[in-house]
C-alpha positions in Angstrom: -22.2 15.0 -23.6 -20.2 16.1 -20.5 -17.8 13.3 -19.6 -17.6 11.9 -15.9 -15.3 13.0 -13.5 -12.7 10.8 -11.8 -13.6 9.4 -8.6 -10.4 10.6 -6.5 -10.8 9.1 -3.0 -14.4 8.3 -3.6 -15.4 5.1 -2.0 -19.1 5.8 -1.7 -21.0 4.1 -4.3 -24.3 6.2 -3.9 -22.2 9.4 -4.2 -20.1 7.9 -7.0 -23.5 6.9 -9.3 -25.6 10.0 -8.3 -22.6 12.5 -8.9 -21.7 11.1 -12.4 -18.2 10.0 -11.8 -16.7 7.5 -13.4 -17.8 3.9 -12.4 -15.6 0.4 -13.5 -18.4 -1.8 -13.4 -18.2 -4.4 -10.5 -21.5 -5.3 -9.6 -21.4 -9.0 -11.1 -19.8 -9.7 -7.7 -23.2 -9.8 -6.1 -24.0 -12.2 -8.4 -21.0 -14.4 -7.8 -21.5 -13.8 -4.1 -25.3 -15.2 -4.3 -24.3 -17.8 -6.1 -22.1 -19.4 -3.7 -23.3 -21.2 -0.4 -21.0 -19.2 1.6 -22.8 -17.6 4.6 -19.7 -15.4 5.8 -17.0 -14.5 3.3 -13.6 -12.7 3.9 -11.8 -11.1 0.7 -8.1 -10.2 1.3 -6.7 -7.7 -1.1 -4.1 -4.8 -0.9 -4.8 -1.5 -0.1 -6.2 0.7 -2.7 -7.8 -2.3 -4.5 -11.2 -0.9 -4.5 -12.1 -3.0 -1.2 -14.5 -0.2 0.4 -15.9 1.0 -2.9 -17.5 -2.9 -3.2 -18.6 -2.9 0.4 -20.3 0.3 -0.2 -21.9 -1.2 -3.6 -23.1 -4.2 -1.7 -24.8 -1.9 0.9 -26.5 -0.1 -1.8 -28.0 -2.8 -3.5 -29.4 -5.0 -0.7 -30.6 -2.7 1.7 -34.1 -1.9 2.5 -34.9 1.4 0.7 -32.3 1.4 -1.8 -32.4 4.0 -4.7 -32.8 1.4 -7.5 -31.9 3.7 -10.2 -28.3 3.6 -9.0 -27.8 0.3 -10.8 -29.5 1.3 -13.7 -27.3 0.3 -17.1 -24.8 -1.7 -14.9 -24.0 -5.3 -15.4 -26.2 -6.5 -12.5 -29.7 -4.7 -13.6 -29.4 -7.3 -16.4 -29.9 -10.4 -13.9 -33.8 -9.3 -13.4 -34.8 -12.4 -11.7 -32.0 -12.0 -9.0 -32.2 -8.1 -8.6 -36.3 -8.9 -8.1 -35.4 -11.2 -5.3 -32.9 -9.6 -3.3 -32.4 -5.5 -4.1 -33.6 -3.8 -1.1 -34.7 -6.7 0.7 -32.2 -6.6 3.6 -31.4 -4.7 6.5 -27.6 -4.0 6.3 -25.4 -3.3 9.1 -22.1 -1.8 7.4 -19.3 -0.7 9.3 -15.3 -0.1 8.4 -12.8 -0.5 11.3 -10.2 1.5 9.3 -10.5 4.2 12.0 -10.2 2.0 14.7 -6.8 3.3 16.3 -5.2 4.5 19.4 -1.9 4.4 21.4 -4.0 2.7 24.2 -6.4 -0.1 24.3 -8.9 2.2 26.1 -8.6 4.6 23.2 -9.3 2.0 20.7 -12.3 0.4 22.5 -13.8 4.0 22.7 -13.4 4.5 19.1 -15.2 1.0 18.4 -17.9 1.8 20.8 -18.5 4.7 18.8 -18.1 3.3 15.6 -21.1 0.7 16.6 -23.0 3.3 17.9 -23.0 5.7 15.2 -24.1 2.6 13.0 -26.8 1.7 15.3 -28.0 5.2 15.4 -28.8 4.9 11.5 -31.9 2.9 12.7 -33.1 4.8 15.6 -36.2 6.4 13.6 -37.4 3.0 12.7 -36.3 0.7 15.9 -37.7 3.0 18.3 -40.9 3.6 16.8 -41.3 -0.1 15.6 -44.6 -2.0 17.3 -42.5 -5.4 16.6 -40.2 -4.6 19.5 -40.8 -4.9 23.2 -39.8 -2.3 25.4 -37.0 -4.5 26.9 -35.7 -4.9 23.5 -35.8 -1.3 22.7 -33.8 -0.6 26.2 -31.4 -3.1 24.8 -31.3 -0.7 21.9 -30.7 2.4 23.6 -27.8 0.6 25.1 -26.2 1.0 22.0 -26.7 4.6 21.0 -26.3 6.0 24.9 -23.7 8.9 24.9 -21.6 9.1 27.6 -22.4 12.5 29.5 -18.8 13.0 30.9 -17.5 12.5 27.1 -19.2 14.3 24.1 -19.7 12.1 21.1 -18.3 9.2 23.1 -21.0 6.2 23.4 -20.9 4.6 26.8 -21.1 0.6 26.3 -20.2 -2.1 29.1 -18.2 -4.8 27.8 -21.1 -7.4 27.3 -22.8 -4.4 25.6 -19.8 -3.8 22.9 -19.0 -7.7 22.7 -23.0 -8.5 21.6 -23.1 -5.4 19.7 -23.3 -6.6 16.2 -25.9 -9.7 17.3 -28.0 -7.4 19.3 -28.6 -5.1 16.4 -29.2 -7.8 14.0 -31.4 -9.3 16.4 -33.5 -6.1 16.5 -33.4 -5.5 12.8 -34.4 -9.1 12.1 -37.7 -8.8 14.3 -38.4 -5.4 12.9 -38.3 -6.3 9.2 -39.0 -9.8 9.4 -35.8 -10.4 7.5 -32.5 -11.6 8.2 -29.7 -9.3 8.2 -26.6 -8.6 5.8 -23.4 -7.6 7.9 -20.4 -5.9 6.2 -17.2 -5.3 7.9 -14.8 -3.6 5.8 -10.7 -3.6 6.8 -11.4 -6.0 9.3 -7.9 -6.2 10.5 -7.0 -2.5 10.7 -7.4 -2.7 14.8 -5.4 -5.5 14.9 -2.5 -3.9 13.1 -2.6 -0.6 15.2 -3.2 -2.9 18.3 0.0 -5.1 17.4 2.0 -1.8 16.8 0.8 -0.1 19.8 1.5 -3.0 22.4 -2.2 -3.9 23.2 -2.7 -6.6 20.9 -3.6 -9.7 23.1 -6.7 -7.3 24.3 -8.0 -6.2 21.0 -7.9 -10.2 19.6 -10.1 -10.8 22.6 -12.4 -8.0 21.7 -12.6 -8.9 18.1 -12.8 -12.7 18.8 -15.9 -12.2 21.2 -17.6 -9.5 18.8 -17.1 -11.9 15.7 -18.0 -14.7 17.3 -21.4 -14.0 18.5 -22.4 -11.9 15.1 -21.0 -14.4 12.6 -20.9 -17.9 14.2 -23.8 -18.1 16.5 -26.1 -15.5 15.2 -29.6 -17.2 14.1 -30.4 -13.5 12.7 -27.5 -13.6 10.0 -28.2 -14.0 6.3 -24.8 -13.5 4.9 -21.6 -11.7 6.0 -19.0 -10.0 3.9 -15.6 -9.2 5.6 -12.6 -7.3 3.7 -8.9 -6.8 4.8 -5.4 -7.1 3.8 -4.1 -9.9 5.6 -5.8 -13.3 6.3 -5.5 -13.3 10.1 -5.2 -17.0 11.5 -8.7 -18.6 12.5 -6.7 -19.5 15.7 -6.8 -15.6 16.4 -10.2 -14.1 16.1 -11.9 -16.8 14.1 -12.1 -19.7 16.3 -14.8 -22.2 15.6 -16.2 -20.2 12.7 -17.0 -23.0 10.4 -19.3 -21.3 8.0 -16.2 -18.9 7.1 -14.7 -18.9 3.3 -11.6 -17.2 2.6 -10.6 -15.7 -0.7 -7.2 -14.6 -1.1 -5.3 -13.2 -3.9 -4.5 -16.8 -4.9 -8.1 -17.7 -5.3 -9.4 -17.8 -8.9 -12.7 -17.1 -7.6 -13.8 -13.3 -7.5 -10.4 -12.6 -8.9 -11.7 -9.8 -11.3 -13.9 -7.8 -9.0 -11.0 -6.2 -7.3 -8.7 -4.2 -9.1 -9.0 -3.0 -12.6 -8.5 -5.5 -15.5 -6.4 -4.6 -18.6 -9.5 -4.1 -20.9 -10.9 -1.8 -18.4 -7.8 0.4 -18.1 -7.8 0.4 -21.9 -11.5 1.7 -22.2 -10.9 4.1 -19.4 -7.6 5.3 -21.0 -9.8 5.8 -24.3 -12.7 7.3 -22.5 -10.8 10.3 -21.7 -8.6 10.1 -24.7 -5.3 9.2 -23.4 -4.9 5.7 -25.3 -1.0 7.0 -26.1 -0.5 6.4 -22.5 -1.4 2.9 -22.5 2.1 1.3 -22.5 3.4 3.6 -19.4 0.3 3.0 -17.7 0.9 -1.0 -18.0 4.5 -0.4 -17.1 4.1 1.6 -13.9 0.6 0.2 -12.3 -0.1 -3.2 -14.0 1.4 -6.3 -13.2 -0.9 -8.0 -9.9 -1.7 -11.3 -10.0 -5.1 -12.1 -8.5 -6.3 -15.8 -9.1 -5.5 -16.0 -13.0 -6.5 -12.5 -13.7 -3.9 -9.7 -14.6 -5.0 -6.4 -12.6 -3.7 -2.9 -12.3 -3.9 -1.0 -9.1 -7.2 1.3 -9.3 -6.2 4.2 -7.3 -2.7 4.5 -9.5 -4.9 4.6 -12.5 -7.2 6.9 -11.5 -4.7 9.2 -10.1 -2.4 9.0 -13.1 -5.3 9.6 -15.7 -5.9 12.8 -13.6 -2.7 13.8 -13.8 -2.7 13.3 -17.7 -6.1 15.2 -18.1 -5.2 18.2 -15.9 -1.3 18.8 -16.2 1.4 18.8 -18.9 3.2 16.4 -16.7 4.0 13.3 -18.2 5.9 11.6 -15.3 4.1 8.6 -13.8 4.3 9.2 -10.1 4.6 6.8 -6.9 0.6 7.4 -6.1 0.2 4.2 -4.0 3.6 4.6 -1.8 1.8 7.9 -0.9 -1.3 6.7 0.6 0.4 5.1 3.7 3.9 4.3 4.9 5.8 1.3 3.9 6.9 -0.1 7.2 6.7 -3.6 6.0 9.2 -3.0 3.3 11.4 -1.2 5.6 11.3 -3.7 8.4 12.0 -6.4 5.7 15.2 -4.9 4.5 16.4 -4.1 7.8 16.0 -7.9 9.0 17.6 -9.1 5.6 20.5 -11.4 6.2 23.1 -11.9 3.4 21.0 -14.2 1.4 17.9 -12.3 1.7 19.9 -9.4 0.4 20.9 -11.2 -2.7 17.4 -12.3 -3.2 15.7 -8.5 -3.0 18.6 -7.6 -5.2 17.3 -10.3 -7.6 13.6 -8.9 -7.1 14.8 -5.4 -8.0 16.7 -6.7 -11.0 13.4 -8.2 -12.4 13.8 -11.9 -11.5 11.8 -14.1 -9.6 12.3 -15.9 -6.2 10.6 -18.9 -5.3 9.1 -18.9 -1.7 6.6 -21.2 0.3 3.8 -18.6 1.6 2.0 -18.5 4.5 -1.4 -16.6 4.5 -3.0 -17.3 7.9 -0.4 -15.6 10.1 -1.2 -13.8 13.2 0.4 -10.7 13.8 2.3 -11.6 16.5 3.8 -14.2 14.1 4.9 -11.6 11.1 8.5 -10.7 12.9 9.3 -13.9 14.1 11.2 -14.9 10.9 12.1 -13.5 7.7 10.0 -16.2 5.8 6.5 -14.9 7.3 7.7 -11.3 5.9 7.7 -12.7 2.4 4.0 -13.9 3.0 3.2 -10.6 4.2 4.7 -8.7 1.7 2.7 -10.7 -1.1 -0.6 -10.2 0.6 -0.1 -6.4 1.2 0.9 -6.0 -2.7 4.6 -5.6 -2.6 5.0 -8.9 -4.4 3.1 -10.7 -6.7 3.3 -14.4 -8.3 4.2 -15.6 -11.5 3.6 -19.3 -11.0 4.1 -21.8 -8.7 5.0 -25.6 -8.4 1.6 -26.5 -6.9 3.0 -27.3 -3.5 2.8 -23.9 -1.9 6.1 -22.6 -3.3 5.6 -19.7 -5.4 7.8 -17.7 -8.0 7.4 -14.1 -6.6 8.1 -10.7 -8.5 8.0 -7.1 -7.8 4.6 -6.3 -9.8 5.4 -3.3 -11.7 7.7 0.0 -11.6 6.0 1.8 -9.1 6.8 -0.7 -6.1 10.2 -1.4 -7.6 10.8 2.4 -7.0 9.3 1.7 -3.4 11.9 -1.1 -2.6 14.5 1.2 -4.0 13.6 4.3 -2.1 13.4 2.1 1.3 16.6 0.6 0.5 18.6 4.0 0.1 17.0 5.5 3.5 18.1 2.0 5.2 21.5 2.5 3.8 21.5 6.1 4.7 20.7 5.4 8.3 23.6 2.8 8.4 26.1 5.6 6.9 25.0 7.9 9.5 25.8 5.1 12.2 29.3 4.8 11.1 30.3 8.4 11.5 33.9 7.6 11.7 34.0 5.9 8.2 32.1 8.7 6.7 34.4 10.9 8.0 37.3 8.9 6.8 35.5 8.9 3.1 35.0 12.9 3.1 38.6 13.3 4.1 39.7 11.2 1.0 37.4 13.3 -1.2 38.9 16.8 0.2 42.7 15.0 -0.4 42.0 13.6 -3.7 42.9 9.9 -2.4 40.9 7.6 -5.2 42.3 4.7 -3.9 40.7 5.4 -0.3 37.8 6.5 -1.8 36.9 3.2 -3.9 38.1 1.1 -0.9 35.6 2.7 1.4 32.7 2.9 -1.3 33.4 -0.8 -2.1 33.4 -2.1 1.6 30.0 -0.2 2.0 28.5 -1.5 -1.4 29.6 -5.1 -0.2 27.7 -4.7 2.7 24.5 -3.4 1.1 21.6 -4.3 -1.3 23.0 -3.3 -4.6 20.4 -2.3 -7.4 20.4 -3.8 -10.6 17.1 -2.5 -12.3 17.3 -4.0 -16.0 14.4 -2.0 -16.9 16.1 1.6 -16.8 19.3 2.8 -15.8 18.5 6.4 -14.8 16.8 5.3 -11.5 19.8 2.8 -10.6 22.1 6.2 -11.0 19.6 7.7 -8.9 20.4 5.1 -6.2 23.9 5.7 -6.1 23.3 9.4 -6.2 21.4 9.3 -3.4 23.8 7.0 -1.3 26.8 9.3 -2.2 24.8 12.5 -0.9 24.3 10.9 2.8 27.6 10.0 3.0 28.7 13.5 1.8 26.3 15.1 4.1 27.2 13.6 7.2 29.9 16.5 7.2 27.1 18.5 8.4 27.6 22.6 8.0 31.3 22.4 7.4 30.3 21.4 3.8 27.8 22.8 1.3 26.8 19.6 -0.6 24.4 20.2 -3.7 22.8 18.1 -6.2 21.9 18.8 -9.7 22.6 22.7 -9.5 22.6 24.4 -12.7 26.1 25.3 -13.7 27.9 25.7 -17.1 25.6 23.9 -19.9 23.8 21.5 -17.4 23.5 20.0 -13.9 26.4 18.4 -12.4 25.5 15.4 -10.2 27.0 16.5 -6.8 29.1 19.8 -6.1 30.4 20.3 -2.7 32.5 23.6 -1.1 33.9 23.7 2.0 33.1 26.7 4.1 36.4 27.8 5.1 38.3 28.4 1.9 37.9 28.6 -1.7 37.9 24.7 -2.3 35.3 22.5 -4.1 34.8 19.6 -6.0 32.5 18.2 -8.8 31.0 14.4 -8.9 29.8 12.9 -12.0 28.3 9.4 -11.6 27.7 6.8 -14.3 26.3 3.3 -14.1 28.6 0.9 -16.2 27.2 -2.0 -18.2 29.4 -4.2 -16.8 32.5 -4.7 -14.5 34.7 -4.5 -17.3 33.0 -0.9 -18.3 34.2 0.7 -15.1 37.2 2.7 -16.0 35.4 3.6 -19.3 32.1 5.1 -17.7 34.4 6.9 -15.0 36.2 8.3 -17.9 33.1 9.3 -19.9 31.8 11.0 -16.8 34.9 13.0 -16.5 34.6 14.2 -19.9 31.4 15.1 -19.4 32.1 17.5 -16.3 34.5 19.3 -18.8 32.7 19.4 -22.0 29.1 20.9 -20.2 31.8 23.2 -18.4 30.5 22.2 -14.8 32.8 24.0 -13.2 31.8 27.4 -14.2 29.5 27.8 -11.2 31.8 27.3 -8.7 34.7 29.5 -10.6 31.8 32.6 -10.4 31.6 32.0 -6.7 35.2 32.8 -6.4 36.3 29.0 -5.9 39.8 28.4 -7.8 40.6 25.2 -6.3 38.3 22.4 -7.8 38.9 18.5 -7.9 36.7 16.5 -10.5 35.8 13.0 -9.9 34.3 11.0 -12.2 32.8 7.8 -10.4 31.2 4.5 -12.3 29.0 1.9 -10.2 28.4 -1.4 -11.3 26.4 -3.8 -8.4 29.0 -3.7 -5.4 31.8 -2.2 -7.2 33.0 1.2 -8.2 35.8 2.9 -9.9 37.0 6.5 -9.0 39.2 8.9 -11.5 40.3 12.4 -10.6 41.1 15.4 -12.8 
C-alpha cells in the first residue's frame, strides 16, 4: 500500500484528508470542546504548532454540508452520538487574520474588509436566494460583499458595516439555517502585532474591540466561538466585558495534547516512514515543550525533518522553525539585556533554568516596557518553556531544545557583530595587533569584548560553542573590508583551517585555529593544541601555493569570557 505523503505547509483539513496526506489525529479536540461549557474559547500557542489545521478541522466537522467521510477512521468517529448531534449541523464563519498587515491603518483596514467580504461571499448563493430573509436583510448582506468600483478586489465597507460585519453575517446565517452560528477566528492577534510595529496600534485595537464585542459578547446568534493566537492579549485591550471567554494558554492542562505532537505520535510517525533510528536526534532537536503536563514536539519541525530524512542523504538536523519567520523577539531581548539578564541568558544556553514570574495578559504597548515582560513573551511564543513552578506564578524557564538554543546563539552572534561594527577604533586596533603579532594586545581586546558580551557555555555540544567564537572573530577581522581577504574553513593542506587572512598589498598572511577549553585552567593547553593542529595538517600549504611566505600561526582558546592567544 502506498504510504501517505507528508503534509508540508498544508493547514487545510479537507485537502489533507482527500489527498492522502499523513495526519496526526487531533479530532478529540472536538469532543473536549463540546464537553466544556465555554461559549467563547481562546487557545494561545506558539507558531507552527497546528493551530490553523485544527481550526480547519473544526470547520470541516461542524459546517453544514460537510463531507463526513473526512472523519472516517479518526478518533472522533467513534463518538457516534456526538457526531450524530453535531457533525454538519452548523453554519460556520471561519476567518484567519494572519494576512491583515499593512504599513498604514488604512491598508490593514482594507485587508480586513476583503477578508470579511470573501468569507461572506461563500454564502452568496444560499443567502441571496433565501426565502427566509427580507429584502432589507439581503440589502444588508450586499453591503458585506460590495466591491469598491475604484479598486479591484477591494470590498467597500463603511466603518459601521465593518464593525458589525461578523454579527450581521451570523444573524443572516442563523435566520436562513434556523441554527446558531459557530465562529472561528484564527491568528486573532496578528493584526495587533503588525499595527504595533507600524505605528497604528490604537486604531487597530479600537477596530478589533468593536468587531469582537459585537460578534462574541452581544451576539444572540452565536452558538460557539473559537479563537487562536500566539499571545493572550489583555482583556482590557480588546476583550472588554467579554465574560463568556475562557482562555487556555500553554500552562493549562486542558487541551494540552491537541496542539503539537506527543512523543508517542512522533514515534509512530518515524516508524511509519522507517525512520525509527533517528528518534533520539529528533527528540534532542525538536522536543522539549511542556504544554500543561504534556511534553510536545513542534509539528512543523518533525514533518520537515522526516521529509528531509526520506528524500536526502543529509542527516543533519536543520533549524526549520526559525526559518518560518523572523526572530525579532529574541533579538530585542538580547539587545535590551542588562548585565544580570545577560548572565541569565548564559545560564539558559548552558542548559540551566531561570525562575521568573510570568505575566500572560499583556498588551502590545507593554511588551517593551521592561525586560520582565519580554521573558513572558518569549515563553508564550515558544522560545522558552517550563520545567516546574512554585505555585505562586513563578516558573522555571528553560530553552526547550537544540533548535531554539541555536536561535539564541545566532541572535547573540548577530548582536555581538553589530557591537563590533559600532566600535571601529577597537576593531582596527585588534586587526593591527594580529598583523604585528602582539598576542598580549589581542588577548586584551578579545577579553574586553567578551566581558561585555553574552558568553556561550553550551553543555550539550562543544562544536556550536566553537562556531560562536569563530563567527565573532570573523566579524572582528572583517571590519578591515577589502584591505584584507578573510576566509573561513577553506581547504588547505590536509584539512580546513578555521580562519585564514591575507593582506592584499603584500605577501603576508596568518592562520587562526580555535579551540574551546574544558575550563579556564586548560586555556594554554588548548591553544597549544590548536597550534599543533595547524602544523600537523599543513594548513599553511594553500597560502604558500599563493606565493605568501610571511605566515603567522595563531592558536586561540576560549572559555566563557576568557581567551588565550599563542603565536608561532
